[in-house]
Structures are given as structure tokens and as C-alpha cells.
C-alpha positions as a Markdown table, in Angstrom:
| # | Residue | x | y | z |
|---|---|---|---|---|
| 1 | Unk | -1.8 | 15.8 | 6.7 |
| 2 | Unk | -3.4 | 16.4 | 9.6 |
| 3 | Unk | -5.1 | 13.5 | 11.3 |
| 4 | Unk | -8.3 | 13.7 | 12.0 |
| 5 | Unk | -9.9 | 11.8 | 15.5 |
| 6 | Unk | -13.2 | 12.0 | 17.1 |
| 7 | Unk | -13.0 | 9.5 | 19.7 |
| 8 | Unk | -12.7 | 12.0 | 22.5 |
| 9 | Unk | -15.5 | 13.4 | 21.8 |
| 10 | Unk | -17.8 | 10.3 | 20.6 |
| 11 | Unk | -16.4 | 8.8 | 24.4 |
| 12 | Unk | -16.7 | 11.3 | 26.3 |
| 13 | Unk | -17.6 | 15.1 | 24.6 |
| 14 | Unk | -20.7 | 15.4 | 27.4 |
| 15 | Unk | -18.4 | 14.0 | 30.4 |
| 16 | Unk | -15.4 | 15.3 | 29.9 |
| 17 | Unk | -15.6 | 18.2 | 26.7 |
| 18 | Unk | -12.1 | 19.5 | 27.4 |
| 19 | Unk | -10.1 | 16.1 | 27.9 |
| 20 | Unk | -12.0 | 14.8 | 24.4 |
| 21 | Unk | -10.9 | 18.3 | 23.0 |
| 22 | Unk | -7.4 | 17.9 | 23.9 |
| 23 | Unk | -7.7 | 14.4 | 22.5 |
| 24 | Unk | -9.0 | 14.9 | 19.2 |
| 25 | Unk | -7.5 | 18.5 | 18.3 |
| 26 | Unk | -4.4 | 18.6 | 20.2 |
| 27 | Unk | -2.8 | 14.9 | 20.7 |
| 28 | Unk | -3.8 | 13.7 | 17.1 |
| 29 | Unk | -4.8 | 16.9 | 15.3 |
| 30 | Unk | -1.6 | 18.1 | 16.3 |
| 31 | Unk | 1.0 | 16.4 | 17.5 |
| 32 | Unk | 0.2 | 13.3 | 15.5 |
| 33 | Unk | 0.0 | 15.5 | 12.7 |
| 34 | Unk | 3.7 | 16.9 | 12.8 |
| 35 | Unk | 5.1 | 14.3 | 10.0 |
| 36 | Unk | 7.4 | 16.9 | 9.2 |
| 37 | Unk | 9.5 | 15.5 | 12.4 |
| 38 | Unk | 8.6 | 11.7 | 12.8 |
| 39 | Unk | 6.2 | 9.8 | 10.1 |
| 40 | Unk | 3.1 | 8.4 | 11.2 |
| 41 | Unk | 4.9 | 5.1 | 10.7 |
| 42 | Unk | 7.3 | 6.0 | 13.1 |
| 43 | Unk | 5.0 | 7.4 | 15.6 |
| 44 | Unk | 2.9 | 4.4 | 15.6 |
| 45 | Unk | 6.1 | 2.3 | 16.9 |
| 46 | Unk | 7.0 | 4.8 | 19.5 |
| 47 | Unk | 3.2 | 4.6 | 20.6 |
| 48 | Unk | 2.9 | 1.2 | 20.9 |
| 49 | Unk | 6.2 | 0.4 | 22.7 |
| 50 | Unk | 5.4 | 3.0 | 25.2 |
| 51 | Unk | 2.0 | 1.3 | 25.9 |
| 52 | Unk | 3.1 | -2.1 | 26.2 |
| 53 | Unk | 6.3 | -0.6 | 28.5 |
| 54 | Unk | 3.6 | 0.4 | 31.0 |
| 55 | Unk | 0.7 | -3.2 | 30.4 |
| 56 | Unk | -1.4 | -1.3 | 28.8 |
| 57 | Unk | -3.0 | -3.7 | 26.6 |
| 58 | Unk | -6.5 | -2.7 | 26.4 |
| 59 | Unk | -8.7 | -1.8 | 23.7 |
| 60 | Unk | -6.0 | 1.6 | 23.6 |
| 61 | Unk | -3.2 | -0.7 | 22.6 |
| 62 | Unk | -5.3 | -2.6 | 20.1 |
| 63 | Unk | -6.4 | 0.4 | 18.7 |
| 64 | Unk | -2.8 | 1.6 | 18.2 |
| 65 | Unk | -1.8 | -1.8 | 16.9 |
| 66 | Unk | -4.3 | -1.1 | 13.8 |
| 67 | Unk | -3.2 | 2.2 | 13.6 |
| 68 | Unk | 0.4 | 0.5 | 13.3 |
| 69 | Unk | -0.5 | -1.9 | 11.0 |
| 70 | Unk | -2.2 | 0.9 | 8.6 |
| 71 | Unk | 0.7 | 3.0 | 8.7 |
| 72 | Unk | 2.8 | 0.4 | 7.2 |
| 73 | Unk | 4.4 | -1.5 | 9.5 |
| 74 | Unk | 4.2 | -4.9 | 9.2 |
| 75 | Unk | 3.6 | -8.4 | 10.8 |
| 76 | Unk | 7.7 | -9.2 | 10.9 |
| 77 | Unk | 8.5 | -5.7 | 12.0 |
| 78 | Unk | 5.9 | -5.5 | 14.8 |
| 79 | Unk | 7.0 | -9.3 | 16.2 |
| 80 | Unk | 10.8 | -7.4 | 16.4 |
| 81 | Unk | 9.7 | -4.6 | 17.7 |
| 82 | Unk | 7.8 | -6.4 | 20.8 |
| 83 | Unk | 10.4 | -8.8 | 20.9 |
| 84 | Unk | 13.0 | -6.1 | 21.3 |
| 85 | Unk | 11.4 | -3.9 | 23.8 |
| 86 | Unk | 10.7 | -7.0 | 26.0 |
| 87 | Unk | 14.0 | -6.8 | 27.5 |
| 88 | Unk | 13.2 | -3.5 | 28.8 |
| 89 | Unk | 9.4 | -3.6 | 29.2 |
| 90 | Unk | 9.2 | -6.9 | 30.8 |
| 91 | Unk | 8.5 | -10.2 | 29.5 |
| 92 | Unk | 5.4 | -11.0 | 30.8 |
| 93 | Unk | 4.1 | -7.6 | 29.3 |
| 94 | Unk | 5.6 | -8.7 | 26.3 |
| 95 | Unk | 3.5 | -12.0 | 26.2 |
| 96 | Unk | 0.3 | -10.0 | 26.7 |
| 97 | Unk | 1.4 | -7.3 | 23.7 |
| 98 | Unk | 1.8 | -10.5 | 21.4 |
| 99 | Unk | -1.3 | -11.9 | 22.2 |
| 100 | Unk | -3.6 | -9.4 | 21.1 |
| 101 | Unk | -0.9 | -8.4 | 17.9 |
| 102 | Unk | -1.6 | -12.0 | 16.7 |
| 103 | Unk | -4.7 | -11.0 | 16.3 |
| 104 | Unk | -4.3 | -7.7 | 14.9 |
| 105 | Unk | -1.9 | -9.5 | 12.3 |
| 106 | Unk | -3.6 | -13.0 | 12.1 |
| 107 | Unk | -4.6 | -12.7 | 8.5 |
| 108 | Unk | -0.8 | -11.5 | 7.1 |
| 109 | Unk | 0.0 | -14.4 | 7.3 |
| 110 | Unk | -2.4 | -16.9 | 5.3 |
| 111 | Unk | -2.2 | -14.0 | 2.3 |
| 112 | Unk | 1.0 | -14.4 | 0.5 |
| 113 | Unk | 1.6 | -10.1 | 2.0 |
| 114 | Unk | -1.1 | -8.9 | 0.0 |
| 115 | Unk | -2.3 | -7.2 | 3.7 |
| 116 | Unk | 1.2 | -5.9 | 4.4 |
| 117 | Unk | 1.4 | -4.7 | 0.7 |
| 118 | Unk | -1.7 | -2.9 | 1.0 |
| 119 | Unk | -0.8 | -1.5 | 4.4 |
| 120 | Unk | 2.1 | 0.5 | 2.9 |
| 121 | Unk | 0.1 | 2.7 | 0.7 |
| 122 | Unk | -2.5 | 4.8 | 0.8 |
| 123 | Unk | -4.7 | 3.5 | -2.0 |
| 124 | Unk | -6.9 | 0.6 | -1.7 |
| 125 | Unk | -5.8 | -3.0 | -3.5 |
| 126 | Unk | -9.7 | -3.3 | -5.2 |
| 127 | Unk | -11.2 | -6.0 | -6.6 |
| 128 | Unk | -9.5 | -9.1 | -8.7 |
| 129 | Unk | -9.0 | -7.3 | -12.2 |
| 130 | Unk | -11.2 | -10.2 | -13.5 |
| 131 | Unk | -12.5 | -8.5 | -16.5 |
| 132 | Unk | -8.6 | -8.2 | -17.7 |
| 133 | Unk | -7.8 | -11.5 | -16.2 |
| 134 | Unk | -7.1 | -13.0 | -20.0 |
| 135 | Unk | -4.3 | -10.5 | -20.5 |
| 136 | Unk | -2.3 | -11.1 | -17.9 |
| 137 | Unk | 0.4 | -13.6 | -16.2 |
| 138 | Unk | -0.8 | -14.1 | -12.5 |
| 139 | Unk | -3.8 | -12.4 | -10.2 |
| 140 | Unk | -4.0 | -8.5 | -11.0 |
| 141 | Unk | -6.1 | -6.5 | -8.9 |
| 142 | Unk | -7.7 | -3.0 | -9.9 |
| 143 | Unk | -9.6 | -0.6 | -7.9 |
| 144 | Unk | -10.9 | 2.7 | -10.1 |
| 145 | Unk | -10.2 | 6.3 | -8.7 |
| 146 | Unk | -11.3 | 8.4 | -10.7 |
| 147 | Unk | -13.8 | 7.8 | -13.8 |
| 148 | Unk | -14.5 | 11.5 | -14.6 |
| 149 | Unk | -12.3 | 14.1 | -16.5 |
| 150 | Unk | -9.2 | 11.8 | -16.1 |
| 151 | Unk | -9.7 | 7.8 | -15.9 |
| 152 | Unk | -7.1 | 7.1 | -12.8 |
| 153 | Unk | -6.7 | 3.2 | -11.4 |
| 154 | Unk | -4.9 | 1.6 | -9.0 |
| 155 | Unk | -3.4 | -1.7 | -10.5 |
| 156 | Unk | -1.5 | -4.1 | -8.1 |
| 157 | Unk | 0.3 | -7.1 | -9.0 |
| 158 | Unk | 0.9 | -9.9 | -7.0 |
| 159 | Unk | 4.7 | -11.6 | -7.3 |
| 160 | Unk | 5.6 | -12.7 | -10.6 |
| 161 | Unk | 2.2 | -11.1 | -12.3 |
| 162 | Unk | 2.5 | -9.1 | -15.4 |
| 163 | Unk | 0.1 | -7.7 | -18.0 |
| 164 | Unk | 0.8 | -9.1 | -21.7 |
| 165 | Unk | 2.6 | -7.0 | -24.3 |
| 166 | Unk | 0.4 | -4.3 | -25.6 |
| 167 | Unk | 0.2 | -0.8 | -27.6 |
| 168 | Unk | -2.0 | 1.9 | -27.0 |
| 169 | Unk | -3.6 | 3.6 | -30.1 |
| 170 | Unk | -5.6 | 6.7 | -30.7 |
| 171 | Unk | -6.6 | 9.1 | -33.8 |
| 172 | Unk | -5.0 | 11.7 | -31.4 |
| 173 | Unk | -4.0 | 12.4 | -27.8 |
| 174 | Unk | -4.3 | 9.4 | -25.9 |
| 175 | Unk | -1.2 | 7.2 | -24.2 |
| 176 | Unk | -1.1 | 6.1 | -20.6 |
| 177 | Unk | 1.3 | 7.4 | -17.5 |
| 178 | Unk | 2.2 | 5.2 | -14.8 |
| 179 | Unk | 3.3 | 6.7 | -11.2 |
| 180 | Unk | 4.5 | 3.9 | -8.8 |
| 181 | Unk | 3.4 | 3.8 | -5.6 |
| 182 | Unk | 4.3 | 0.5 | -3.8 |
| 183 | Unk | 6.6 | -2.7 | -3.8 |
| 184 | Unk | 9.1 | -3.3 | -7.1 |
| 185 | Unk | 8.2 | -3.3 | -10.6 |
| 186 | Unk | 9.4 | -3.6 | -14.2 |
| 187 | Unk | 8.2 | -1.5 | -17.5 |
| 188 | Unk | 9.5 | -2.9 | -20.8 |
| 189 | Unk | 9.4 | -1.8 | -24.2 |
| 190 | Unk | 9.7 | -3.7 | -27.3 |
| 191 | Unk | 13.8 | -3.9 | -28.3 |
| 192 | Unk | 14.3 | -1.9 | -24.7 |
| 193 | Unk | 16.1 | -3.5 | -21.8 |
| 194 | Unk | 13.3 | -3.9 | -18.9 |
| 195 | Unk | 13.3 | -0.9 | -16.4 |
| 196 | Unk | 13.2 | -1.6 | -12.9 |
| 197 | Unk | 10.6 | 0.7 | -10.9 |
| 198 | Unk | 10.1 | 1.8 | -7.6 |
| 199 | Unk | 7.4 | 3.9 | -5.3 |
| 200 | Unk | 8.0 | 7.5 | -6.9 |
| 201 | Unk | 9.0 | 6.4 | -10.2 |
| 202 | Unk | 7.3 | 7.7 | -13.3 |
| 203 | Unk | 6.9 | 6.0 | -16.8 |
| 204 | Unk | 5.4 | 8.3 | -19.5 |
| 205 | Unk | 3.9 | 6.1 | -22.2 |
| 206 | Unk | 3.1 | 7.3 | -25.9 |
| 207 | Unk | 0.9 | 5.9 | -28.2 |
| 208 | Unk | 2.3 | 3.2 | -30.5 |
| 209 | Unk | 5.3 | 1.6 | -28.1 |
| 210 | Unk | 4.9 | -1.6 | -28.0 |
| 211 | Unk | 5.6 | -2.9 | -24.1 |
| 212 | Unk | 4.3 | -4.8 | -20.7 |
| 213 | Unk | 4.5 | -4.0 | -16.8 |
| 214 | Unk | 3.9 | -5.7 | -13.9 |
| 215 | Unk | 5.7 | -6.9 | -10.6 |
| 216 | Unk | 9.2 | -8.2 | -9.8 |
| 217 | Unk | 8.9 | -11.9 | -9.3 |
| 218 | Unk | 10.0 | -11.8 | -5.3 |
| 219 | Unk | 7.5 | -8.5 | -4.8 |
| 220 | Unk | 3.8 | -7.2 | -4.8 |
| 221 | Unk | 4.0 | -4.2 | -7.0 |
| 222 | Unk | 1.4 | -1.3 | -7.2 |
| 223 | Unk | 0.9 | 1.8 | -9.7 |
| 224 | Unk | -1.3 | 4.6 | -10.8 |
| 225 | Unk | -2.6 | 4.4 | -14.3 |
| 226 | Unk | -3.9 | 7.6 | -15.6 |
| 227 | Unk | -5.3 | 7.2 | -19.0 |
| 228 | Unk | -4.3 | 10.5 | -21.3 |
| 229 | Unk | -7.5 | 11.8 | -22.9 |
| 230 | Unk | -7.7 | 11.2 | -26.6 |
| 231 | Unk | -10.1 | 10.5 | -29.3 |
| 232 | Unk | -10.5 | 7.3 | -30.6 |
| 233 | Unk | -8.2 | 5.2 | -28.1 |
| 234 | Unk | -8.2 | 1.8 | -27.9 |
| 235 | Unk | -5.5 | -0.5 | -26.6 |
| 236 | Unk | -4.3 | -3.8 | -28.5 |
| 237 | Unk | -3.3 | -6.5 | -26.7 |
| 238 | Unk | -0.5 | -9.1 | -27.7 |
| 239 | Unk | 1.7 | -12.3 | -26.4 |
| 240 | Unk | 2.6 | -12.9 | -23.5 |
| 241 | Unk | 5.9 | -11.9 | -21.9 |
| 242 | Unk | 8.2 | -14.7 | -22.5 |
| 243 | Unk | 8.7 | -16.7 | -19.5 |
| 244 | Unk | 12.6 | -17.5 | -19.6 |
| 245 | Unk | 12.9 | -13.6 | -20.4 |
| 246 | Unk | 10.8 | -12.9 | -17.1 |
| 247 | Unk | 12.6 | -15.1 | -15.2 |
| 248 | Unk | 16.5 | -13.5 | -15.5 |
| 249 | Unk | 14.5 | -10.6 | -14.3 |
| 250 | Unk | 16.1 | -9.8 | -10.1 |
């Protein structure tokens, strides 16, 4: 996916149009977009360390810290990256870098890992899923991605959160597809063992099957819920997942 950047043209488009074009189209449009060679996360890591080693803790450093956070580098990882680089780049430079990194990542230490989880995926977490809260144990979040043609929703579960047992009904068609996008969770059908879920896993849920899904006890979890088109579709919400059985999950 090509990285789009307009900062060069916004700041220097009139004064230095060629520099602006090279910044936006070549540096970001070509170099940063070569994900087949290095991921955006890796490029962020290299860039942050390079700028720190030069003592450049200005607005560009702040931008690349924010970019690193967006590209999935967590607060803990950033602290370790800067600590490691300090021995090669210089202790005073590390102090300066830490002051700015602390500001960029300041909210991550107070939200139970929510920001770090959101930064690990391309979809938003959305808003608290209050409309369906009565059918969940723990806090869940909902981000509608598509409401036309096919309903697609990003559903996020905080650690230990899961929905109740439930069944999808339909006179024709119907059912649901889950595509896991971040974190670690579980899916279980009635009478079967729980299935551990990771990013990239896909679960097809036919109508008439009693099941539940949610986060692992120690991890945030997000999946896309795709509503399979059908006629006379409805959900039947049932009892909560047994706490003793859930607590056995690793």
C-alpha cells in the first residue's frame, strides 16, 4: 500500500517545490511504500533510531514517533528501542528522545493496553458497545465498517470479555463470518472444545449453531463480524459462558 504524504508540499511547495516533490513522492511515495522489503513498522524503527542518533528530537522526531506508534510499535517496545540505542547514540540523546516519547505514549499506560491494541490493527476500535452490553461479560467496542450490501463490523473485546452463548437464525441464508484482525481470542460451539483464534483466522458460523466468541483472559481481541445476507435473520441470545470453564482457558 502506497504511503501518501503532503507535508512537503504543504510546508515548502512554493519555496522549494522540487524538495517538496522528492519528500512526498519519492521518500514516502516510493521508499516508505516498499513493504515487500521492509514493513512500515520496521521502517519506523529504523527512522526513529536514526533521528535519535543525530540528536534530532524536533517536530520531525515527534512525527516519526507518532508514526511508529501507528505502525504498531508499543510503548514497551519503544522504551527498549531507545534504551538499546542509547549505548550507541549517546546517553544525553536518549534522555531527550525519552522526554518526547513519553509524551507521545503517555495515554498507553492508563488505558489497560487499549491504545496499543488499536495501534496494532488498521481498523478503529470504535465506541463502547452499549446497545448489546447486556449480552456481554466485560467491555466490548463496536466500529461499523459497512452497513450497505453486507454488514461488516469490527468488534473489540477487552481481556476477559466475551459474549453470551447465542444462535443465528434465518429462514434462508444467514449466519456470520468472523475474520480475526488483532490480539488473541476464542470461539466455541456447543458440545465442542474452544478454538483459539489469532489474526488471520476465519470462522464460518452457520445458522442454528449455539456458540460464543470473545477475548482470551490475558489479551485484547478484535474480529470483523460479517453478517451473511439472508431472509428472516435474527439472533437468539442465551446464557452467559460458565465462568469456571472460561477461567480454564490459557
